N, C-alpha and C positions, 0 to 999 in steps of 0.2 A: 846384583844393586841395582843396574837402571831398570832393569823387569820390574823387579818391584815397585821403586820409586813412579815410572808406569802408568801400571796397576791402581797404584793409591792414586794415580790421577785422577782417573781414566773413572774409577770409585768414588772419590771426592763432587765431577765433573755432573756425575751420575746423580748422587742425593745431592746435589744442588738444584738441579731441576726438577726433580718430584719436587721440593722443600717450595722453589717458586711457581710451580703448577700447582705446588697443593694449597699454597696461600694463592693464588689469583683466584682456586675456585672458591674455595672460603668467602674472598671479598666479592664474584659473582654473585654466589647464592645469597648472600647476607645483605647486600646491595637491591636484591630483587626481593625480598620479605623486608628487608625495612631496617632491618639489624643496626646501621653502623652511621645511622641516622634521626633524630627528635620525630614520636609522631605519634598520634593518638588516635583510639579506636571510637568508632561507629556501630553499631548495628543495623539491622535490617531484620524480619518479619515476612516470612515467604512463604507462600504455600506447596510453590514448586521450584525447586532452581533449575533445572532443566539441565543437567550435567555441570554445571558449574564447579569446579576446584580450585581449595587453597592451591592460593599463588600466583592463583589468573586474577589480571589486573583490574582496577579500578581507574574509570575516567571521570574529568572532571572537565568541562566544554572544550574536547578532544581532545583532554591532557593529560598522560599519566601521575596520576598524585599519588596511591600508594597498588595494596594488592588483596586480596583476602586472606586475612589470617585465625580463618577458624569455622566451621561450618559444624552445628549440633542440633540434629534434630529432636525439634523437642516435644510433638504431638504428629498423628497420622495423619495430619494438617496444614504442621508448620514445621519450617525451620527456620531455625535463626544462621546470619549468616555473622563476620563479625570483619570486618573495614579496618585496615589500620593503613591508613589516614599521614601525609608527609605534615609536619605541625607547619610548615611555613604554606601550605592552604590554606587554614585554616581560616584567613583573615574573611576568603573569600564565601567561604560555605555557609550559610543559615538554616538557623533553627526548621524551616518549614522546607532543606531542599529534601531531592522524593531520589529513591535508588530503581532502576529499570536493569534485569539482564540481557544481555544482547547477544554478538557476535561476533568477532575480528572479523569480517570477510567471509563469502559464504562459506566458505567452511572451517574455517579459524577456528581458534578455540575460544570461552568463552569470557565476555565484560562485566565487569557494574557501571552501568551508564551514572552518576548526578547529576538529577535537572535539578538547576538552578531556581532557589526558591523567589520569593520578592523580594525588594530590595527596603529597607528599614529594616526588619528582622536582626534581629541579635544575634553576633554568630554563633556555629555550634559547639557546644562544649562536651567532654570526654566523655563515654560509654554514653550518649546516648540516642536513644534509639530512633529512628530516621523511618519516613514513612515508606513504601514501596506501591511497584505498580506493576499487573499482573505479566511477564511475558508471555508472548506470542508463539506458542510452538510446531515447527515443522510440522508435526503430524496435523494441525489445525490447521492449517497448510494449506498441505497436502489434501488433505479430506477437501477444502473449498472446491480446491482446485480440477478436484475429480469431482464436485456438482457442477460444478461451471463446465466441465467437459461432455457429461454428462446430457443436463440442458443444451449443450450445441450439437449436440451430434442428435436431443430429439427434435427438435427444430427442419436440423440439416434433412431430415425422414419427413417430416410437415411438409416443407417446402418441396419436395422428391414429391411426393403422392399428387400436390395439391397445382404440378407440374407435369406430374402424366393426368388428369384431371384435364387439362386445359389440353395439351395434348389429343386427347383422344373425345376431346370438342365435350366434353360434360359438366354442367353445370352453367352460369347465365356465363362468364368468364369464356370458360369453351368455345361455347355457341356463339357470344360473340366473333370471338377471333378465326376458329376452327369453322361452323357453319354457313355454307355460301349462304343458303334457303332463307334464312333468318338474319343472313346482311343484304342478302335483297331484297326483305321485306321492311327492314328497316327503311332503308334506299324509297323504294316507291311510298313507305309512311311519309317520311320527307317531300317527293315530290306531288302525291297529294295538297298534304301543307302548304307549297307555295304556289300549286293551281287553285286551292282556295281562296287561302290570300292573294291572288293577284285577280280570284271572281269578285268578293269581295269591292275592292278597290272600282271596279269597274262598275260597279252596280249604285258605286257611290259618286263615284260621277256620273251615271246617268242618271243621277234621284238631283244630285245641283242644279241639272239641268229643267227638273222639271216645274213647270209654272208652278207647280203649287206648292214644291215646296224648295221655289228660290230665296224668296223672304226670309224662311228658317235659314238658312244657308250664310243670307247676304247678313246677319244678326251676327251669324257665328265668327263672322270673320270679321265685323269689325271690334267686338270685344277683342279677339285677339290682337288685332291691333293694336287697342286699349293698353 
């Protein structure tokens, strides 16, 4: 008799725990799907939903206000997405709101973010269709990264070739930096210019003391003083 009573108690506990877990699971799923709160529906038409699934979150100003309630293929270039949104958030959402698909973290689930519209617009109505923004896919991002990497590799190759030419003394810059005879010629040219300038100055000094040109240089000095 005692054994039977103990088995009944254990069976009752097991059933109670199972029912409690079942109810908690229903409440958890229902809460995520907005089954136990007042809600309204809005729609967005996308060309590509980029892995979005039913049950993913809908956010407004960074706050979870609803979930994706349904996804329906309209054509080969358009997909209708139904958003189930909390009724309490309706007063903040205007008719010119727009939706964009994003990612929750670097490798997280997809989310839809509602971008607020301009002030002064009427609030959104049930079953309204809102504007959508084309999301940037990871394939496009990776393609741009690859193009950037290819360009960087090409620039590195060109720079290496330029440095090789400079080291070997090829080209004007290479000759300037590596060819000593070219550099010596430049030095001689500068020396000659200095000497020529000095000779010209001496000639002008001598001419200023010539009695035939003294009057000319005196007039120039007087004008300079004035």
